RONU-700314 format. One record per residue (C-alpha): chain; residue in one letter; x, y, z; residue number from 0. Coordinates in steps of 0.02 Angstrom, whole numbers, padded with zeros to 5 digits. Layout:
  unit  code       X       Y       Z  pos
     A     A       X       Y       Z  NUM
...
END
This chain:
  unit  code       X       Y       Z  pos
     A     M   04153   05697   04670    0
     A     L   04267   05711   04797    1
     A     S   04318   05539   04871    2
     A     L   04257   05497   05074    3
     A     L   04352   05372   05165    4
     A     S   04133   05323   05213    5
     A     D   04145   05282   05029    6
     A     F   04260   05136   05058    7
     A     N   04189   04970   05141    8
     A     L   04347   04924   05250    9
     A     S   04339   04750   05309   10
     A     D   04358   04718   05513   11
     A     L   04381   04550   05491   12
     A     S   04537   04460   05527   13
     A     L   04636   04348   05391   14
     A     S   04584   04200   05482   15
     A     Q   04417   04243   05455   16
     A     L   04424   04235   05261   17
     A     S   04313   04127   05159   18
     A     T   04422   03986   05085   19
     A     N   04281   03923   04989   20
     A     N   04242   04078   04923   21
     A     K   04330   04186   04763   22
     A     L   04386   04341   04844   23
     A     L   04466   04492   04765   24
     A     I   04584   04566   04903   25
     A     N   04652   04741   04899   26
     A     T   04726   04858   05030   27
     A     L   04687   05052   05074   28
     A     N   04805   05170   05130   29
     A     A   04844   05365   05122   30
     A     H   04922   05353   04959   31
     A     S   04790   05258   04859   32
     A     F   04662   05339   04949   33
     A     N   04728   05500   04870   34
     A     T   04742   05422   04715   35
     A     T   04563   05402   04714   36
     A     H   04520   05552   04697   37
     A     Y   04575   05579   04504   38
     A     D   04560   05400   04462   39
     A     V   04394   05340   04452   40
     A     E   04433   05166   04384   41
     A     F   04545   05136   04525   42
     A     K   04415   05202   04665   43
     A     I   04284   05090   04576   44
     A     A   04399   04943   04577   45
     A     L   04437   04968   04777   46
     A     Q   04245   05000   04802   47
     A     Q   04212   04835   04709   48
     A     S   04331   04713   04828   49
     A     N   04263   04583   04901   50
     A     V   04384   04623   05046   51
     A     L   04462   04790   05069   52
     A     L   04620   04797   05202   53
     A     S   04666   04948   05294   54
     A     D   04859   04939   05244   55
     A     G   04912   05084   05355   56
     A     I   04912   05176   05523   57
     A     S   04824   05341   05440   58
     A     I   04684   05233   05389   59
     A     V   04650   05144   05552   60
     A     G   04663   05329   05643   61
     A     A   04555   05410   05519   62
     A     M   04408   05297   05552   63
     A     R   04427   05283   05709   64
     A     L   04410   05477   05712   65
     A     L   04285   05502   05581   66
     A     T   04184   05334   05621   67
     A     G   04225   05276   05821   68
     A     Q   04276   05110   05704   69
     A     R   04407   05018   05764   70
     A     L   04500   04930   05627   71
     A     R   04646   04808   05613   72
     A     K   04788   04874   05518   73
     A     I   04835   04727   05388   74
     A     A   04962   04765   05257   75
     A     G   05002   04682   05090   76
     A     A   05155   04586   05160   77
     A     D   05028   04526   05322   78
     A     L   04908   04446   05194   79
     A     F   05066   04376   05094   80
     A     F   05132   04275   05267   81
     A     F   04959   04238   05298   82
     A     E   04921   04155   05146   83
     A     M   05088   04054   05139   84
     A     E   05061   03968   05273   85
     A     R   04900   03930   05260   86
     A     L   04953   03861   05079   87
     A     N   05084   03755   05171   88
     A     V   04978   03666   05262   89
     A     I   04863   03600   05149   90
     A     G   04981   03596   05000   91
     A     G   04885   03724   04905   92
     A     K   04963   03814   04746   93
     A     C   04983   04000   04729   94
     A     F   05035   04091   04581   95
     A     F   05155   04247   04581   96
     A     L   05088   04380   04425   97
     A     G   05218   04536   04383   98
     A     S   05400   04592   04418   99
     A     S   05538   04525   04339  100
     A     D   05601   04355   04313  101
     A     K   05743   04368   04419  102
     A     T   05617   04425   04562  103
     A     L   05503   04293   04531  104
     A     H   05656   04157   04531  105
     A     T   05715   04236   04690  106
     A     I   05543   04219   04768  107
     A     Q   05496   04028   04687  108
     A     E   05693   03974   04782  109
     A     R   05650   04059   04939  110
     A     A   05470   03993   04958  111
     A     A   05539   03836   04927  112
     A     N   05623   03837   05063  113
     A     E   05519   03909   05178  114
     A     Y   05353   03832   05107  115
     A     P   05408   03670   05046  116
     A     K   05215   03598   05019  117
     A     V   05169   03744   04925  118
     A     Q   05167   03728   04733  119
     A     V   05216   03908   04678  120
     A     Y   05190   03952   04475  121
     A     S   05247   04124   04409  122
     A     Y   05224   04240   04274  123
     A     S   05320   04405   04213  124
     A     P   05210   04505   04099  125
     A     P   05294   04655   03991  126
     A     Y   05345   04796   04074  127
     A     K   05200   04933   04007  128
     A     A   05075   05060   04065  129
     A     A   04933   04937   03974  130
     A     F   04918   04793   03903  131
     A     S   04859   04733   03749  132
     A     D   04704   04593   03711  133
     A     E   04835   04476   03670  134
     A     E   04951   04510   03820  135
     A     N   04797   04488   03936  136
     A     K   04756   04319   03868  137
     A     I   04920   04254   03888  138
     A     M   04908   04310   04072  139
     A     I   04730   04235   04120  140
     A     D   04771   04085   04008  141
     A     A   04951   04052   04121  142
     A     V   04849   04079   04302  143
     A     N   04712   03957   04221  144
     A     A   04813   03814   04184  145
     A     V   04860   03822   04359  146
     A     E   04693   03852   04427  147
     A     P   04786   03947   04600  148
     A     D   04715   03940   04771  149
     A     V   04787   04105   04795  150
     A     L   04851   04232   04634  151
     A     F   04975   04364   04691  152
     A     I   04978   04513   04585  153
     A     G   05124   04655   04588  154
     A     M   05117   04773   04464  155
     A     T   05124   04914   04565  156
     A     A   04968   05031   04636  157
     A     P   04832   05071   04544  158
     A     K   04885   04964   04401  159
     A     Q   04870   04792   04497  160
     A     E   04705   04845   04569  161
     A     K   04619   04894   04405  162
     A     W   04691   04741   04298  163
     A     A   04617   04616   04461  164
     A     F   04455   04708   04447  165
     A     Q   04446   04705   04245  166
     A     H   04474   04525   04237  167
     A     F   04437   04456   04399  168
     A     D   04275   04350   04320  169
     A     Q   04406   04271   04201  170
     A     L   04524   04215   04315  171
     A     N   04494   04037   04393  172
     A     A   04588   04085   04551  173
     A     T   04525   04070   04728  174
     A     H   04595   04233   04809  175
     A     I   04674   04360   04704  176
     A     G   04780   04485   04800  177
     A     C   04855   04638   04753  178
     A     I   05005   04651   04849  179
     A     G   05124   04761   04745  180
     A     A   05292   04787   04844  181
     A     V   05293   04623   04942  182
     A     F   05359   04546   04771  183
     A     D   05522   04636   04801  184
     A     F   05507   04640   05011  185
     A     Y   05503   04445   04991  186
     A     A   05643   04437   04853  187
     A     G   05744   04541   04961  188
     A     T   05784   04685   04818  189
     A     V   05683   04792   04927  190
     A     N   05711   04798   05115  191
     A     R   05569   04830   05227  192
     A     A   05562   04930   05392  193
     A     P   05585   04828   05549  194
     A     K   05455   04743   05652  195
     A     W   05470   04880   05791  196
     A     M   05457   05024   05665  197
     A     I   05310   04943   05583  198
     A     K   05220   04909   05742  199
     A     I   05216   05087   05789  200
     A     G   05159   05137   05616  201
     A     L   05310   05211   05559  202
     A     E   05345   05097   05415  203
     A     W   05328   05255   05295  204
     A     F   05461   05363   05379  205
     A     Y   05572   05214   05364  206
     A     R   05540   05203   05144  207
     A     L   05548   05399   05152  208
     A     V   05722   05378   05219  209
     A     K   05785   05241   05111  210
     A     E   05716   05317   04946  211
     A     P   05688   05514   04979  212
     A     K   05698   05560   04813  213
     A     R   05556   05441   04749  214
     A     M   05457   05419   04918  215
     A     W   05463   05609   04983  216
     A     R   05309   05678   04865  217
     A     R   05187   05522   04916  218
     A     Y   05230   05545   05126  219
     A     L   05281   05716   05149  220
     A     L   05141   05794   05017  221
     A     G   05055   05647   05013  222
     A     N   05007   05629   05213  223
     A     L   04958   05823   05211  224
     A     K   04857   05793   05070  225
     A     F   04760   05647   05160  226
     A     I   04767   05747   05325  227
     A     G   04668   05888   05238  228
     A     Y   04538   05765   05155  229
     A     V   04511   05689   05324  230
     A     V   04487   05859   05399  231
     A     R   04339   05905   05298  232
     A     E   04276   05734   05315  233
     A     K   04244   05757   05501  234
     A     W   04186   05946   05463  235
     A     M   04058   05855   05339  236
     A     I   04004   05754   05446  237
     A     R   04000   05871   05603  238
     A     K   03883   05990   05497  239
     A     F   03776   05852   05426  240
     A     K   03730   05823   05598  241
     A     N   03698   05988   05673  242
     A     H   03587   06029   05508  243
     A     P   03512   05863   05452  244
END
């Protein structure tokens, strides 16, 4: 069945309104991930079942305003990361980074120790593979649960990270579980994020395309056209329903 943006309960909350007492699965939706839901049903379900689903991209914000009139905030995974780290630094909380390489995780821990000295930082680098065995899943879950972090950051790339977090949500003893993907590399400095002025005007995708054209051209050029097509189709369906109830 064709995915529609109205299938997803996108949050209109600001990050400061997130409950710190309740266990939350926090994910983001952008044009690429929306496109992916058309052929990955498991991924679609994982996003739909999120406690909080953030609009990660000007394309999602603009599309929702066009389709429903809803004015959403653009909140990227990086925004969630910095908000959580600042919050934990105030309360002396614990965070856990699950994903990426040992080298990247070591760099993250070194930087976080300087910028957020009151945060207790833990990490684990899982095997780099398409799917984990039951034993590997247990090792990861046990590593997280030994710490019981206030925030668990998962960086295994989409859609793998979202599906893994959803599948093991009930087994993980963490209050906030956020899938933030590329933020691991951004914070470690292994991949540069767009300048703030480009992010502000919605051109972060263009910066990534210029930096990595061979890897990103299909996602951003063909993917953006595909996303526009889906939005146009949904708008047509809405109008048709209104005219012919």
